[in-house]
All heavy atoms as TSV, in Angstrom:
chain	resi	resn	atom	element	x	y	z
A	1	MET	N	N	1.420	1.030	-15.062
A	1	MET	CA	C	1.484	0.427	-16.409
A	1	MET	C	C	0.118	0.278	-16.992
A	1	MET	O	O	-0.823	0.034	-16.202
A	1	MET	CB	C	2.142	-0.933	-16.333
A	1	MET	CG	C	3.612	-0.846	-16.089
A	1	MET	SD	S	4.418	-2.464	-16.306
A	1	MET	CE	C	6.050	-1.981	-15.851
A	2	ASP	N	N	0.054	0.402	-18.262
A	2	ASP	CA	C	-1.279	0.356	-18.970
A	2	ASP	C	C	-1.603	-1.085	-19.446
A	2	ASP	O	O	-2.691	-1.372	-19.832
A	2	ASP	CB	C	-1.295	1.298	-20.123
A	2	ASP	CG	C	-1.169	2.739	-19.640
A	2	ASP	OD1	O	-1.557	3.056	-18.547
A	2	ASP	OD2	O	-0.587	3.545	-20.456
A	3	SER	N	N	-0.538	-1.925	-19.439
A	3	SER	CA	C	-0.767	-3.324	-20.076
A	3	SER	C	C	0.205	-4.233	-19.484
A	3	SER	O	O	1.365	-3.919	-19.148
A	3	SER	CB	C	-0.536	-3.151	-21.575
A	3	SER	OG	O	-0.368	-4.404	-22.147
A	4	GLY	N	N	-0.214	-5.523	-19.388
A	4	GLY	CA	C	0.663	-6.566	-18.891
A	4	GLY	C	C	1.832	-6.793	-19.908
A	4	GLY	O	O	2.881	-7.387	-19.486
A	5	ALA	N	N	1.648	-6.413	-21.117
A	5	ALA	CA	C	2.705	-6.608	-22.116
A	5	ALA	C	C	3.948	-5.727	-21.783
A	5	ALA	O	O	4.964	-5.970	-22.317
A	5	ALA	CB	C	2.185	-6.228	-23.529
A	6	GLN	N	N	3.723	-4.737	-20.999
A	6	GLN	CA	C	4.853	-3.772	-20.567
A	6	GLN	C	C	5.728	-4.302	-19.421
A	6	GLN	O	O	6.781	-3.775	-19.127
A	6	GLN	CB	C	4.286	-2.438	-20.206
A	6	GLN	CG	C	3.633	-1.714	-21.348
A	6	GLN	CD	C	3.028	-0.415	-20.843
A	6	GLN	OE1	O	2.290	-0.372	-19.859
A	6	GLN	NE2	N	3.240	0.662	-21.589
A	7	VAL	N	N	5.226	-5.450	-18.775
A	7	VAL	CA	C	5.991	-5.990	-17.717
A	7	VAL	C	C	7.139	-6.820	-18.203
A	7	VAL	O	O	6.990	-7.776	-18.966
A	7	VAL	CB	C	5.025	-6.933	-16.839
A	7	VAL	CG1	C	5.856	-7.586	-15.678
A	7	VAL	CG2	C	3.867	-6.148	-16.270
A	8	PRO	N	N	8.342	-6.463	-17.879
A	8	PRO	CA	C	9.542	-7.181	-18.403
A	8	PRO	C	C	9.749	-8.535	-17.738
A	8	PRO	O	O	9.208	-8.732	-16.610
A	8	PRO	CB	C	10.706	-6.259	-18.051
A	8	PRO	CG	C	10.285	-5.429	-16.883
A	8	PRO	CD	C	8.770	-5.259	-17.039
A	9	PRO	N	N	10.466	-9.472	-18.388
A	9	PRO	CA	C	10.759	-10.758	-17.727
A	9	PRO	C	C	11.410	-10.605	-16.369
A	9	PRO	O	O	12.230	-9.750	-16.163
A	9	PRO	CB	C	11.685	-11.345	-18.769
A	9	PRO	CG	C	11.384	-10.785	-20.064
A	9	PRO	CD	C	11.037	-9.340	-19.661
A	10	GLY	N	N	10.909	-11.420	-15.395
A	10	GLY	CA	C	11.473	-11.440	-14.052
A	10	GLY	C	C	10.909	-10.270	-13.190
A	10	GLY	O	O	11.358	-10.040	-12.126
A	11	ALA	N	N	9.814	-9.602	-13.645
A	11	ALA	CA	C	9.205	-8.533	-12.934
A	11	ALA	C	C	7.705	-8.729	-12.700
A	11	ALA	O	O	7.133	-9.491	-13.407
A	11	ALA	CB	C	9.554	-7.203	-13.638
A	12	GLY	N	N	7.156	-7.909	-11.878
A	12	GLY	CA	C	5.686	-7.899	-11.642
A	12	GLY	C	C	5.230	-6.523	-11.523
A	12	GLY	O	O	5.980	-5.543	-11.259
A	13	ALA	N	N	3.886	-6.315	-11.765
A	13	ALA	CA	C	3.318	-5.046	-11.631
A	13	ALA	C	C	1.816	-5.197	-11.441
A	13	ALA	O	O	1.278	-6.202	-11.858
A	13	ALA	CB	C	3.598	-4.209	-12.858
A	14	VAL	N	N	1.182	-4.144	-10.872
A	14	VAL	CA	C	-0.234	-4.088	-10.882
A	14	VAL	C	C	-0.649	-3.275	-12.090
A	14	VAL	O	O	-0.191	-2.180	-12.275
A	14	VAL	CB	C	-0.749	-3.450	-9.525
A	14	VAL	CG1	C	-2.235	-3.232	-9.583
A	14	VAL	CG2	C	-0.343	-4.242	-8.371
A	15	VAL	N	N	-1.518	-3.859	-12.920
A	15	VAL	CA	C	-1.914	-3.261	-14.177
A	15	VAL	C	C	-3.454	-3.104	-14.054
A	15	VAL	O	O	-4.193	-3.951	-13.817
A	15	VAL	CB	C	-1.598	-4.161	-15.332
A	15	VAL	CG1	C	-2.101	-3.560	-16.635
A	15	VAL	CG2	C	-0.169	-4.431	-15.387
A	16	CYS	N	N	-3.892	-1.777	-14.267
A	16	CYS	CA	C	-5.325	-1.511	-14.213
A	16	CYS	C	C	-5.756	-1.009	-15.601
A	16	CYS	O	O	-5.217	-0.040	-16.147
A	16	CYS	CB	C	-5.596	-0.397	-13.141
A	16	CYS	SG	S	-5.216	-0.875	-11.455
A	17	VAL	N	N	-6.777	-1.660	-16.111
A	17	VAL	CA	C	-7.332	-1.325	-17.443
A	17	VAL	C	C	-8.796	-1.321	-17.292
A	17	VAL	O	O	-9.454	-2.312	-16.836
A	17	VAL	CB	C	-6.816	-2.421	-18.498
A	17	VAL	CG1	C	-7.507	-2.092	-19.871
A	17	VAL	CG2	C	-5.390	-2.431	-18.629
A	18	ASN	N	N	-9.449	-0.236	-17.741
A	18	ASN	CA	C	-10.877	-0.087	-17.702
A	18	ASN	C	C	-11.409	-0.323	-16.285
A	18	ASN	O	O	-12.463	-0.954	-16.086
A	18	ASN	CB	C	-11.592	-1.008	-18.667
A	18	ASN	CG	C	-11.217	-0.650	-20.086
A	18	ASN	OD1	O	-11.034	0.479	-20.441
A	18	ASN	ND2	N	-11.147	-1.660	-20.918
A	19	GLY	N	N	-10.721	0.085	-15.260
A	19	GLY	CA	C	-11.161	-0.026	-13.907
A	19	GLY	C	C	-10.891	-1.418	-13.198
A	19	GLY	O	O	-11.279	-1.609	-12.092
A	20	GLN	N	N	-10.417	-2.399	-13.945
A	20	GLN	CA	C	-10.032	-3.648	-13.420
A	20	GLN	C	C	-8.574	-3.792	-13.221
A	20	GLN	O	O	-7.780	-3.503	-14.105
A	20	GLN	CB	C	-10.606	-4.695	-14.416
A	20	GLN	CG	C	-12.012	-4.726	-14.646
A	20	GLN	CD	C	-12.826	-5.109	-13.432
A	20	GLN	OE1	O	-12.500	-6.000	-12.714
A	20	GLN	NE2	N	-13.908	-4.364	-13.143
A	21	CYS	N	N	-8.224	-4.161	-11.992
A	21	CYS	CA	C	-6.783	-4.238	-11.688
A	21	CYS	C	C	-6.339	-5.732	-11.641
A	21	CYS	O	O	-7.104	-6.590	-10.954
A	21	CYS	CB	C	-6.405	-3.540	-10.416
A	21	CYS	SG	S	-6.677	-1.761	-10.526
A	22	CYS	N	N	-5.184	-6.041	-12.156
A	22	CYS	CA	C	-4.620	-7.387	-12.096
A	22	CYS	C	C	-3.178	-7.314	-11.660
A	22	CYS	O	O	-2.524	-6.364	-11.999
A	22	CYS	CB	C	-4.640	-8.067	-13.464
A	22	CYS	SG	S	-6.266	-8.509	-14.106
A	23	ALA	N	N	-2.786	-8.328	-10.882
A	23	ALA	CA	C	-1.333	-8.431	-10.526
A	23	ALA	C	C	-0.691	-9.295	-11.627
A	23	ALA	O	O	-1.179	-10.489	-11.811
A	23	ALA	CB	C	-1.193	-9.067	-9.166
A	24	VAL	N	N	0.229	-8.767	-12.360
A	24	VAL	CA	C	0.852	-9.496	-13.497
A	24	VAL	C	C	2.327	-9.721	-13.138
A	24	VAL	O	O	3.013	-8.881	-12.704
A	24	VAL	CB	C	0.768	-8.691	-14.768
A	24	VAL	CG1	C	1.505	-9.427	-15.948
A	24	VAL	CG2	C	-0.670	-8.362	-15.092
A	25	TYR	N	N	2.725	-11.045	-13.317
A	25	TYR	CA	C	4.147	-11.408	-13.192
A	25	TYR	C	C	4.553	-12.090	-14.485
A	25	TYR	O	O	3.884	-12.905	-15.001
A	25	TYR	CB	C	4.328	-12.358	-12.018
A	25	TYR	CG	C	5.748	-12.891	-11.936
A	25	TYR	CD1	C	6.764	-12.030	-11.478
A	25	TYR	CD2	C	6.089	-14.177	-12.372
A	25	TYR	CE1	C	8.099	-12.544	-11.420
A	25	TYR	CE2	C	7.396	-14.642	-12.397
A	25	TYR	CZ	C	8.370	-13.843	-11.904
A	25	TYR	OH	O	9.688	-14.283	-11.796
A	26	ARG	N	N	5.762	-11.731	-14.990
A	26	ARG	CA	C	6.273	-12.361	-16.159
A	26	ARG	C	C	7.544	-13.035	-15.780
A	26	ARG	O	O	8.488	-12.411	-15.256
A	26	ARG	CB	C	6.656	-11.286	-17.212
A	26	ARG	CG	C	7.070	-11.875	-18.605
A	26	ARG	CD	C	7.180	-10.788	-19.655
A	26	ARG	NE	N	5.961	-10.079	-19.915
A	26	ARG	CZ	C	4.945	-10.459	-20.632
A	26	ARG	NH1	N	5.056	-11.623	-21.239
A	26	ARG	NH2	N	3.951	-9.666	-20.785
A	27	ASP	N	N	7.561	-14.389	-15.948
A	27	ASP	CA	C	8.726	-15.159	-15.516
A	27	ASP	C	C	9.960	-14.965	-16.496
A	27	ASP	O	O	9.788	-14.273	-17.511
A	27	ASP	CB	C	8.436	-16.633	-15.357
A	27	ASP	CG	C	8.035	-17.354	-16.613
A	27	ASP	OD1	O	8.404	-16.923	-17.701
A	27	ASP	OD2	O	7.421	-18.447	-16.491
A	28	ALA	N	N	11.104	-15.541	-16.131
A	28	ALA	CA	C	12.327	-15.394	-16.937
A	28	ALA	C	C	12.175	-15.897	-18.378
A	28	ALA	O	O	12.895	-15.433	-19.252
A	28	ALA	CB	C	13.457	-16.128	-16.253
A	29	ASP	N	N	11.271	-16.749	-18.607
A	29	ASP	CA	C	11.002	-17.333	-19.969
A	29	ASP	C	C	10.016	-16.429	-20.747
A	29	ASP	O	O	9.741	-16.712	-21.936
A	29	ASP	CB	C	10.395	-18.734	-19.936
A	29	ASP	CG	C	11.425	-19.733	-19.387
A	29	ASP	OD1	O	12.665	-19.617	-19.610
A	29	ASP	OD2	O	11.024	-20.682	-18.681
A	30	GLY	N	N	9.525	-15.367	-20.121
A	30	GLY	CA	C	8.618	-14.455	-20.834
A	30	GLY	C	C	7.177	-14.796	-20.692
A	30	GLY	O	O	6.289	-14.175	-21.346
A	31	VAL	N	N	6.810	-15.791	-19.946
A	31	VAL	CA	C	5.406	-16.215	-19.788
A	31	VAL	C	C	4.776	-15.321	-18.720
A	31	VAL	O	O	5.254	-15.279	-17.504
A	31	VAL	CB	C	5.328	-17.689	-19.332
A	31	VAL	CG1	C	3.823	-18.034	-19.100
A	31	VAL	CG2	C	5.890	-18.554	-20.419
A	32	ALA	N	N	3.656	-14.673	-19.006
A	32	ALA	CA	C	3.014	-13.757	-18.047
A	32	ALA	C	C	1.876	-14.508	-17.417
A	32	ALA	O	O	1.132	-15.273	-18.085
A	32	ALA	CB	C	2.478	-12.546	-18.850
A	33	ARG	N	N	1.680	-14.196	-16.142
A	33	ARG	CA	C	0.561	-14.744	-15.402
A	33	ARG	C	C	-0.169	-13.605	-14.641
A	33	ARG	O	O	0.582	-12.682	-14.188
A	33	ARG	CB	C	1.038	-15.733	-14.365
A	33	ARG	CG	C	1.616	-17.018	-14.949
A	33	ARG	CD	C	2.240	-17.900	-13.956
A	33	ARG	NE	N	2.741	-19.126	-14.534
A	33	ARG	CZ	C	3.862	-19.228	-15.240
A	33	ARG	NH1	N	4.608	-18.212	-15.424
A	33	ARG	NH2	N	4.212	-20.402	-15.727
A	34	ALA	N	N	-1.447	-13.636	-14.704
A	34	ALA	CA	C	-2.283	-12.497	-14.124
A	34	ALA	C	C	-3.266	-13.091	-13.134
A	34	ALA	O	O	-3.887	-14.099	-13.436
A	34	ALA	CB	C	-2.861	-11.700	-15.177
A	35	VAL	N	N	-3.435	-12.430	-11.996
A	35	VAL	CA	C	-4.426	-12.812	-11.007
A	35	VAL	C	C	-5.127	-11.522	-10.634
A	35	VAL	O	O	-4.571	-10.403	-10.717
A	35	VAL	CB	C	-3.865	-13.589	-9.837
A	35	VAL	CG1	C	-3.186	-14.919	-10.245
A	35	VAL	CG2	C	-2.798	-12.716	-9.091
A	36	PRO	N	N	-6.339	-11.615	-10.064
A	36	PRO	CA	C	-6.986	-10.422	-9.519
A	36	PRO	C	C	-6.075	-9.769	-8.501
A	36	PRO	O	O	-5.442	-10.421	-7.666
A	36	PRO	CB	C	-8.234	-10.933	-8.831
A	36	PRO	CG	C	-8.559	-12.253	-9.576
A	36	PRO	CD	C	-7.171	-12.802	-9.860
A	37	ALA	N	N	-6.021	-8.462	-8.576
A	37	ALA	CA	C	-5.020	-7.770	-7.697
A	37	ALA	C	C	-5.459	-7.474	-6.302
A	37	ALA	O	O	-4.628	-7.211	-5.408
A	37	ALA	CB	C	-4.667	-6.376	-8.373
A	38	GLY	N	N	-6.711	-7.590	-6.016
A	38	GLY	CA	C	-7.192	-7.231	-4.649
A	38	GLY	C	C	-6.803	-8.248	-3.627
A	38	GLY	O	O	-6.884	-9.405	-3.828
A	39	CYS	N	N	-6.282	-7.706	-2.528
A	39	CYS	CA	C	-5.950	-8.599	-1.378
A	39	CYS	C	C	-7.251	-9.240	-0.770
A	39	CYS	O	O	-8.180	-8.463	-0.529
A	39	CYS	CB	C	-5.228	-7.813	-0.320
A	39	CYS	SG	S	-5.047	-8.591	1.317
A	40	THR	N	N	-7.279	-10.504	-0.599
A	40	THR	CA	C	-8.525	-11.191	-0.074
A	40	THR	C	C	-8.681	-10.844	1.393
A	40	THR	O	O	-9.810	-11.017	1.926
A	40	THR	CB	C	-8.450	-12.664	-0.267
A	40	THR	OG1	O	-7.274	-13.182	0.325
A	40	THR	CG2	C	-8.418	-13.019	-1.741
A	41	HIS	N	N	-7.606	-10.393	2.047
A	41	HIS	CA	C	-7.739	-10.205	3.562
A	41	HIS	C	C	-8.132	-8.728	3.815
A	41	HIS	O	O	-9.066	-8.506	4.556
A	41	HIS	CB	C	-6.348	-10.456	4.188
A	41	HIS	CG	C	-6.355	-10.178	5.676
A	41	HIS	ND1	N	-5.579	-9.272	6.217
A	41	HIS	CD2	C	-7.054	-10.756	6.641
A	41	HIS	CE1	C	-5.726	-9.281	7.510
A	41	HIS	NE2	N	-6.716	-10.143	7.841
A	42	LEU	N	N	-7.466	-7.762	3.174
A	42	LEU	CA	C	-7.742	-6.370	3.510
A	42	LEU	C	C	-8.315	-5.552	2.294
A	42	LEU	O	O	-8.808	-4.395	2.530
A	42	LEU	CB	C	-6.473	-5.629	3.916
A	42	LEU	CG	C	-5.809	-6.123	5.141
A	42	LEU	CD1	C	-4.412	-5.446	5.393
A	42	LEU	CD2	C	-6.697	-5.974	6.343
A	43	GLY	N	N	-8.361	-6.155	1.166
A	43	GLY	CA	C	-8.976	-5.539	-0.037
A	43	GLY	C	C	-8.125	-4.432	-0.680
A	43	GLY	O	O	-8.531	-3.740	-1.586
A	44	CYS	N	N	-6.848	-4.331	-0.202
A	44	CYS	CA	C	-5.910	-3.355	-0.824
A	44	CYS	C	C	-5.172	-3.926	-2.028
A	44	CYS	O	O	-5.314	-5.110	-2.333
A	44	CYS	CB	C	-4.949	-2.846	0.248
A	44	CYS	SG	S	-3.902	-4.253	0.943
A	45	LEU	N	N	-4.481	-3.146	-2.766
A	45	LEU	CA	C	-3.745	-3.555	-3.907
A	45	LEU	C	C	-2.311	-3.956	-3.454
A	45	LEU	O	O	-1.757	-3.318	-2.542
A	45	LEU	CB	C	-3.613	-2.483	-4.952
A	45	LEU	CG	C	-4.905	-2.167	-5.704
A	45	LEU	CD1	C	-4.607	-1.019	-6.735
A	45	LEU	CD2	C	-5.478	-3.336	-6.379
A	46	PRO	N	N	-1.731	-5.020	-3.974
A	46	PRO	CA	C	-0.339	-5.487	-3.570
A	46	PRO	C	C	0.681	-4.552	-4.213
A	46	PRO	O	O	0.379	-3.791	-5.169
A	46	PRO	CB	C	-0.294	-6.891	-4.135
A	46	PRO	CG	C	-1.124	-6.825	-5.368
A	46	PRO	CD	C	-2.238	-5.889	-5.006
A	47	ALA	N	N	1.878	-4.690	-3.643
A	47	ALA	CA	C	3.031	-4.075	-4.267
A	47	ALA	C	C	4.084	-5.245	-4.502
A	47	ALA	O	O	4.239	-6.169	-3.678
A	47	ALA	CB	C	3.640	-3.074	-3.370
A	48	PHE	N	N	4.742	-5.242	-5.582
A	48	PHE	CA	C	5.783	-6.227	-5.941
A	48	PHE	C	C	7.063	-5.856	-5.274
A	48	PHE	O	O	7.498	-4.690	-5.306
A	48	PHE	CB	C	5.899	-6.432	-7.310
A	48	PHE	CG	C	4.756	-7.290	-7.943
A	48	PHE	CD1	C	3.677	-6.679	-8.435
A	48	PHE	CD2	C	4.828	-8.643	-7.915
A	48	PHE	CE1	C	2.581	-7.376	-8.994
A	48	PHE	CE2	C	3.751	-9.404	-8.460
A	48	PHE	CZ	C	2.683	-8.759	-8.936
A	49	SER	N	N	7.823	-6.787	-4.761
A	49	SER	CA	C	9.132	-6.575	-4.113
A	49	SER	C	C	10.199	-7.357	-4.804
A	49	SER	O	O	10.123	-8.652	-4.769
A	49	SER	CB	C	9.084	-6.892	-2.637
A	49	SER	OG	O	10.351	-6.853	-2.123
A	50	ASP	N	N	11.190	-6.745	-5.453
A	50	ASP	CA	C	12.238	-7.434	-6.053
A	50	ASP	C	C	13.108	-8.218	-4.998
A	50	ASP	O	O	13.725	-9.240	-5.313
A	50	ASP	CB	C	13.207	-6.483	-6.833
A	50	ASP	CG	C	12.522	-5.947	-8.020
A	50	ASP	OD1	O	11.611	-6.507	-8.568
A	50	ASP	OD2	O	12.955	-4.843	-8.490
A	51	ALA	N	N	13.080	-7.798	-3.788
A	51	ALA	CA	C	13.818	-8.375	-2.720
A	51	ALA	C	C	13.309	-9.896	-2.489
A	51	ALA	O	O	14.030	-10.714	-2.007
A	51	ALA	CB	C	13.728	-7.660	-1.432
A	52	GLU	N	N	12.035	-10.142	-2.793
A	52	GLU	CA	C	11.485	-11.476	-2.501
A	52	GLU	C	C	11.780	-12.475	-3.646
A	52	GLU	O	O	11.320	-13.552	-3.611
A	52	GLU	CB	C	10.000	-11.331	-2.252
A	52	GLU	CG	C	9.732	-10.639	-0.948
A	52	GLU	CD	C	8.255	-10.599	-0.634
A	52	GLU	OE1	O	7.573	-11.568	-1.010
A	52	GLU	OE2	O	7.824	-9.640	0.008
A	53	MET	N	N	12.507	-12.034	-4.667
A	53	MET	CA	C	12.831	-12.913	-5.790
A	53	MET	C	C	13.951	-13.839	-5.456
A	53	MET	O	O	14.136	-14.899	-6.075
A	53	MET	CB	C	13.284	-12.083	-7.038
A	53	MET	CG	C	12.166	-11.283	-7.567
A	53	MET	SD	S	10.698	-12.188	-8.121
A	53	MET	CE	C	11.507	-13.169	-9.426
A	54	ALA	N	N	14.758	-13.613	-4.425
A	54	ALA	CA	C	15.892	-14.390	-4.105
A	54	ALA	C	C	15.427	-15.755	-3.473
A	54	ALA	O	O	14.454	-15.962	-2.870
A	54	ALA	CB	C	16.810	-13.729	-3.138
């Protein structure tokens, strides 16, 4: 995705813009939250899992 605005409610994605990656989550109310995407332990990028929403 090119923008956090493209993340639908109830979903998350890694968004990279101008070489900076953020993990973006948009809650059911449409409020988006973004944090740095790099894992502090291994330095890799996360993947979102719909299975963990339950």
